C-alpha positions as CSV (number, residue, x, y, z in Angstrom):
1,X,-21.0,5.2,-23.8
2,X,-19.9,8.9,-23.8
3,X,-16.2,9.7,-23.7
4,X,-14.7,12.3,-21.5
5,X,-12.8,13.9,-24.4
6,X,-16.2,14.9,-25.9
7,X,-16.5,17.7,-23.4
8,X,-13.2,19.1,-24.6
9,X,-14.4,18.8,-28.2
10,X,-17.6,20.6,-27.3
11,X,-15.6,23.4,-25.7
12,X,-13.3,23.8,-28.7
13,X,-16.4,23.9,-31.0
14,X,-17.9,26.6,-28.8
15,X,-14.9,28.9,-29.1
16,X,-15.5,31.8,-31.5
17,X,-13.2,34.5,-32.8
18,X,-14.5,38.0,-32.3
19,X,-14.1,41.1,-34.6
20,X,-11.0,42.1,-32.8
21,X,-9.4,38.7,-33.3
22,X,-9.8,37.5,-29.7
23,X,-11.0,34.0,-28.9
24,X,-14.0,33.8,-26.7
25,X,-16.5,31.2,-25.5
26,X,-19.9,31.8,-23.9
27,X,-21.3,29.4,-21.3
28,X,-24.5,29.2,-23.5
29,X,-22.5,28.2,-26.6
30,X,-20.6,25.6,-24.6
31,X,-23.8,24.1,-23.1
32,X,-25.3,23.9,-26.6
33,X,-22.3,22.1,-28.0
34,X,-22.4,19.7,-25.1
35,X,-26.1,19.0,-25.8
36,X,-25.3,18.1,-29.4
37,X,-23.0,15.3,-28.0
38,X,-25.7,14.2,-25.5
39,X,-24.0,15.8,-22.4
40,X,-26.6,17.8,-20.4
41,X,-24.8,20.4,-18.3
42,X,-26.4,23.4,-16.5
43,X,-24.8,26.8,-17.0
44,X,-23.3,26.5,-13.5
45,X,-21.8,23.0,-14.3
46,X,-20.4,24.3,-17.6
47,X,-18.8,27.3,-15.9
48,X,-17.3,25.0,-13.3
49,X,-15.9,22.7,-16.0
50,X,-14.2,25.7,-17.7
51,X,-12.7,27.0,-14.5
52,X,-11.3,23.5,-13.7
53,X,-10.2,22.3,-17.1
54,X,-8.9,25.3,-18.9
55,X,-5.8,27.3,-18.1
56,X,-5.7,29.9,-20.8
57,X,-9.3,31.3,-20.5
58,X,-10.4,33.9,-18.0
59,X,-13.8,35.3,-17.2
60,X,-14.4,38.6,-18.9
61,X,-18.2,38.8,-18.3
62,X,-19.7,42.2,-17.8
63,X,-22.8,41.0,-16.0
64,X,-23.4,38.8,-13.0
65,X,-25.0,35.4,-13.4
66,X,-24.3,32.1,-15.0
67,X,-24.3,33.3,-18.6
68,X,-20.6,34.1,-18.7
69,X,-18.0,34.9,-21.3
70,X,-14.5,33.5,-21.2
71,X,-11.6,34.8,-23.3
72,X,-8.1,33.5,-24.1
73,X,-5.3,35.3,-22.5
74,X,-1.6,35.1,-22.8
75,X,-0.2,33.7,-19.5
76,X,3.4,34.7,-20.5
77,X,2.6,38.3,-21.1
78,X,-0.3,38.6,-18.6
79,X,-2.4,40.2,-21.3
80,X,-4.8,39.3,-24.0
81,X,-4.1,37.7,-27.4
């Protein structure tokens, strides 16, 4: 049986650090990590999970659609890390 915390693990595994030191995650990377753990989410389902279950990531996508990019931001300062 699959455990709920596997989705959080998949999300953490999908997070990458970019060349400017910012932590980002793409919906595609998250879906791929979920699949490795036998969770099968659509891009839309994955985006919804991120929106509901994370508080320090915001959507920084530059294009419309379900292939989104989320980035860590500092709630205290209202800016980016």
